[in-house]
C-alpha positions in Angstrom: -169.4 -13.5 -51.1 -168.4 -12.0 -48.3 -168.4 -7.7 -48.2 -165.9 -7.5 -45.8 -163.0 -9.8 -45.3 -161.8 -9.7 -41.7 -158.4 -9.7 -40.4 -156.0 -12.4 -41.1 -154.2 -12.4 -37.7 -158.0 -12.2 -36.3 -159.6 -15.3 -37.8 -156.2 -17.0 -37.3 -156.6 -16.6 -33.5 -160.4 -17.7 -33.3 -159.9 -20.9 -35.6 -157.1 -21.7 -33.8 -154.5 -22.5 -37.0 -151.6 -20.0 -38.2 -152.1 -16.8 -40.6 -150.5 -18.6 -43.0 -153.2 -20.6 -43.1 -156.2 -18.6 -43.0 -154.2 -16.9 -46.3 -154.1 -20.3 -48.0 -157.9 -21.1 -47.4 -158.9 -17.5 -48.3 -157.1 -17.2 -51.3 -157.8 -20.6 -52.1 -154.3 -21.9 -52.6 -154.8 -25.3 -51.1 -152.4 -27.5 -49.3 -155.2 -27.4 -46.1 -156.8 -30.3 -44.5 -160.2 -30.3 -44.9 -161.4 -29.9 -41.4 -159.0 -27.5 -40.5 -160.6 -25.3 -43.8 -164.0 -25.6 -42.4 -162.6 -24.2 -38.8 -161.2 -21.1 -40.8 -164.2 -20.7 -42.8 -166.7 -21.2 -39.7 -164.1 -18.6 -37.5 -164.6 -15.9 -40.7 -168.7 -16.6 -40.5 -169.0 -15.8 -36.9 -166.5 -13.0 -37.3 -168.2 -11.4 -40.2 -172.0 -12.2 -39.3 -171.5 -9.9 -36.0 -172.5 -6.2 -35.5 -169.5 -4.3 -36.8 -169.0 -2.5 -33.8 -169.0 -5.8 -31.5 -166.4 -7.7 -34.2 -163.3 -9.0 -32.3 -160.4 -6.9 -33.8 -157.9 -5.0 -31.3 -159.6 -2.5 -29.9 -157.9 0.7 -30.1 -157.8 1.7 -26.4 -155.7 -1.5 -25.8 -152.2 -0.8 -25.4 -149.8 -3.9 -25.3 -146.5 -4.1 -24.4 -143.6 -6.2 -26.2 -140.1 -6.7 -23.7 -137.4 -8.0 -25.6 -133.5 -8.8 -25.2 -131.5 -5.8 -24.9 -129.2 -6.8 -27.7 -131.2 -5.1 -30.3 -129.4 -6.6 -33.4 -129.5 -10.0 -35.6 -132.8 -11.5 -34.5 -133.5 -9.3 -31.7 -133.8 -6.3 -34.0 -135.7 -8.5 -36.9 -138.6 -9.5 -34.3 -138.9 -5.9 -33.1 -139.2 -4.6 -36.0 -141.8 -7.4 -36.8 -144.0 -6.5 -34.1 -144.0 -2.6 -35.1 -145.4 -3.8 -38.7 -147.9 -6.5 -37.0 -148.8 -3.9 -34.7 -149.3 -1.2 -37.5 -151.2 -3.5 -39.6 -153.8 -4.3 -37.3 -154.2 -0.8 -36.2 -152.9 -1.8 -32.3 -151.1 0.2 -29.5 -147.9 -1.4 -29.1 -144.8 -0.4 -27.0 -141.6 -2.5 -27.7 -139.0 -1.7 -24.7 -135.6 -4.0 -24.3 -134.3 -4.9 -21.3 -130.6 -5.9 -20.5 -129.2 -9.6 -22.0 -129.7 -12.5 -19.1 -131.2 -10.2 -16.4 -133.7 -11.7 -14.9 -133.9 -8.7 -11.9 -134.5 -6.3 -14.6 -136.8 -8.4 -17.0 -138.8 -9.2 -13.9 -139.1 -5.4 -12.9 -140.2 -4.5 -16.6 -142.8 -6.5 -15.9 -143.9 -5.3 -13.2 -144.0 -2.0 -14.2 -146.6 -2.9 -17.3 -148.7 -4.3 -14.7 -148.5 -1.1 -13.3 -149.2 0.8 -16.2 -152.2 -1.3 -16.8 -151.1 -3.3 -19.9 -153.8 -5.0 -21.6 -151.1 -7.9 -22.7 -147.5 -8.5 -23.0 -145.4 -11.1 -25.6 -142.4 -11.5 -23.9 -138.7 -13.1 -24.8 -139.0 -14.5 -21.6 -135.5 -15.9 -18.8 -136.5 -19.6 -17.2 -135.7 -17.9 -13.8 -137.7 -17.6 -10.5 -138.1 -14.1 -10.4 -139.3 -14.0 -13.5 -141.9 -16.5 -12.9 -142.9 -14.7 -10.1 -143.7 -11.4 -12.3 -145.7 -13.5 -15.2 -147.8 -14.7 -12.2 -148.5 -11.3 -11.0 -149.3 -10.6 -14.2 -151.8 -13.8 -14.4 -153.2 -12.7 -11.1 -153.9 -9.1 -12.7 -155.9 -11.0 -15.4 -152.7 -9.5 -17.7 -152.5 -11.9 -20.7 -148.8 -13.1 -21.3 -147.4 -14.7 -24.3 -143.8 -16.0 -24.6 -141.9 -15.7 -27.9 -138.4 -17.4 -29.1 -138.1 -19.1 -26.0 -140.7 -20.3 -23.4 -141.1 -21.0 -19.7 -141.8 -23.6 -17.5 -144.9 -23.3 -14.3 -146.2 -20.3 -15.3 -149.7 -19.6 -16.5 -149.1 -17.8 -20.0 -151.6 -18.0 -22.5 -149.3 -19.2 -25.5 -145.9 -19.7 -27.1 -144.8 -18.6 -30.2 -141.4 -20.1 -31.7 -139.7 -22.8 -32.9 -139.3 -26.6 -31.6 -136.2 -25.6 -30.4 -134.8 -29.1 -29.9 -136.1 -30.3 -33.0 -134.2 -27.0 -34.5 -130.9 -28.2 -32.5 -131.3 -31.6 -34.0 -131.9 -30.1 -37.4 -128.9 -28.0 -36.6 -126.7 -31.6 -35.9 -128.3 -33.0 -38.8 -126.5 -30.4 -41.0 -123.6 -30.4 -39.1 -123.2 -34.1 -39.7 -123.2 -33.9 -43.2 -120.8 -30.7 -43.8 -118.3 -32.3 -41.3 -116.2 -34.7 -43.9 -113.8 -35.7 -40.9 -113.8 -36.3 -37.6 -112.2 -33.4 -35.0 -113.9 -31.1 -32.7 -117.2 -29.0 -32.3 -118.1 -26.1 -31.0 -121.5 -25.1 -29.5 -122.4 -21.5 -28.5 -125.0 -20.6 -26.4 -126.3 -17.3 -24.9 -126.8 -18.7 -21.9 -128.2 -21.0 -19.1 -131.4 -18.9 -18.4 -132.6 -19.1 -22.5 -134.6 -22.3 -22.4 -134.6 -22.5 -26.4 -131.1 -22.6 -26.6 -130.9 -25.2 -23.6 -133.3 -27.3 -25.7 -131.0 -26.6 -28.8 -127.8 -27.7 -27.7 -129.9 -31.0 -26.5 -130.9 -31.3 -29.7 -127.9 -30.8 -31.2 -125.8 -33.3 -29.1 -128.5 -35.6 -28.9 -128.5 -36.6 -32.9 -124.6 -36.3 -32.7 -123.8 -38.8 -30.3 -126.4 -41.1 -32.7 -124.6 -40.1 -36.2 -121.7 -39.2 -35.7 -119.9 -39.8 -32.6 -116.3 -39.5 -34.3 -117.2 -35.8 -33.4 -116.1 -34.4 -30.1 -118.4 -31.1 -28.5 -115.9 -29.5 -26.2 -117.8 -27.8 -23.1 -120.7 -24.5 -23.5 -118.9 -21.3 -25.0 -121.2 -18.5 -23.6 -121.1 -15.8 -25.8 -124.0 -13.5 -24.2 -126.0 -13.4 -27.7 -123.3 -10.6 -27.7 -120.9 -10.5 -31.2 -118.1 -8.9 -29.7 -118.2 -11.4 -26.6 -118.7 -14.2 -29.0 -115.6 -13.5 -31.5 -113.2 -13.2 -29.0 -114.9 -16.4 -27.1 -114.7 -18.4 -30.9 -111.1 -17.0 -31.1 -110.2 -18.4 -28.0 -111.4 -21.7 -28.9 -109.7 -21.7 -32.0 -107.1 -20.9 -30.8 -106.8 -23.6 -28.4 -108.1 -26.3 -30.3 -106.4 -26.9 -33.9 -108.6 -29.4 -34.6 -112.0 -27.4 -34.8 -114.2 -28.3 -37.3 -117.4 -27.0 -37.0 -119.2 -24.4 -34.6 -122.7 -23.9 -33.8 -124.3 -20.9 -32.3 -127.7 -21.6 -30.8 -128.8 -18.0 -30.4 -127.5 -14.3 -31.5 -124.0 -13.2 -31.9 -123.2 -15.5 -34.8 -121.9 -12.6 -36.7 -119.1 -12.8 -34.2 -118.2 -16.3 -35.1 -118.0 -15.3 -38.4 -115.3 -12.7 -38.0 -113.3 -15.2 -35.7 -112.7 -17.6 -38.0 -112.6 -15.2 -41.3 -109.8 -13.7 -39.1 -107.9 -17.0 -38.4 -108.3 -17.6 -42.1 -110.6 -20.9 -41.4 -113.5 -19.9 -43.8 -114.6 -21.6 -45.7 -113.3 -25.1 -44.4 -115.1 -24.7 -40.9 -118.3 -25.2 -40.7 -120.7 -22.6 -38.9 -123.9 -23.0 -38.6 -126.6 -20.1 -36.9 -130.1 -19.3 -36.0 -131.8 -16.6 -38.1 -131.5 -14.7 -41.3 -131.3 -10.9 -41.0 -128.8 -8.4 -42.3 -126.3 -9.1 -39.6 -126.1 -12.9 -41.2 -126.8 -12.7 -45.0 -123.3 -10.9 -45.3 -121.6 -14.3 -44.2 -124.2 -16.9 -45.9 -122.9 -14.8 -49.3 -119.1 -15.3 -48.5 -119.8 -19.0 -47.6 -118.3 -18.5 -43.9 -121.8 -19.3 -42.4 -122.8 -22.4 -44.2 -126.3 -22.3 -42.8 -129.3 -20.8 -41.0 -132.0 -22.5 -39.1 -134.6 -19.8 -39.3 -137.9 -18.9 -38.2 -140.9 -16.1 -39.4 -140.3 -12.9 -37.0 -143.2 -11.4 -39.0 -145.9 -14.7 -38.4 -144.8 -15.2 -34.6 -145.4 -11.3 -33.8 -148.9 -11.0 -35.8 -149.9 -14.4 -34.3 -148.8 -13.1 -30.6 -150.9 -9.9 -31.1 -153.7 -11.3 -32.2 -153.7 -14.2 -29.0 -153.2 -11.0 -26.8 -156.2 -9.4 -28.1 -158.8 -12.5 -28.2 -156.5 -13.9 -25.2 -157.6 -17.2 -26.5 -154.9 -19.5 -24.7 -153.5 -22.4 -27.2 -152.4 -25.6 -25.6 -150.1 -26.5 -28.1 -147.2 -24.8 -29.8 -148.2 -22.9 -33.0 -145.5 -24.8 -35.4 -143.8 -22.2 -36.6 -141.4 -24.2 -39.5 -138.4 -24.8 -39.1 -136.8 -23.4 -42.3 -133.1 -23.9 -43.5 -131.3 -20.9 -45.6 -128.1 -21.2 -47.1 -126.7 -18.5 -49.8 -128.6 -20.8 -52.5 -132.0 -19.7 -51.4 -131.4 -16.9 -49.4 -132.8 -14.7 -52.9 -136.3 -15.9 -51.4 -136.2 -14.4 -48.0 
């Protein structure tokens, strides 16, 4: 029997699996393949077998940075809170900061500031822009590991990505929309803006499945809400006034509460189908009322814990972490 149980996040990083998988192995819950369970057990033996002074726990002398979108409500706030909790649980020194939404210049400047302060590693909600790619490259050249969270970026030397398979998430939303909409009509898609690769992938997946399964549903031009509830409410209100045959709205990012407000103000809830992302205090009341029919959710706690663990060990990942795509409605939200 082990005298000392290592942190789950550290075991997960060493074994290259999720924290949930480590938890299932340690507590004998089953549902884990034999080869995967063996990797976890070997990782535990490697960690516990070393002298305590050199065990690969998070070094208290390290200071990690978490840089997120400036819209601090909804999913962003949930992720910030998750990072704060994960840092406390791991005994890590983490500074969380926010940068103006959809501002690549400001984001690049913040990343360079992290490098100048000698950050031990950065978790960042990236924008897919040349300025941000160059800033990430500078961090890499300075031997500062970077992980992307919620949304990824192409063509950079980042350590890992932690978040959903966003194309699959969009296809899931499209599948639900096709089932919820009983008749033909128009659909609107609201995104934060073109600089989030995650939003592009979700919108692409959404359109793809509807083209094949519900060609009778016509998609309008994209609505940009900048992940801001007030802007989203105004833009959705305009769409509702202009298109009386609108039967569904998919919000691929933040601001879904603003869309829900617009729908309720127009007296169209719950007949007009609304699907969004992330279960949190902003979306909960609209799920309860039925204005939001479903949200596509990702476990922010798991994202934060896994991101910090990989920053601390500097262990790269060649594949996605496989964050499960959850579907939450008012009938199962009591389990969140």
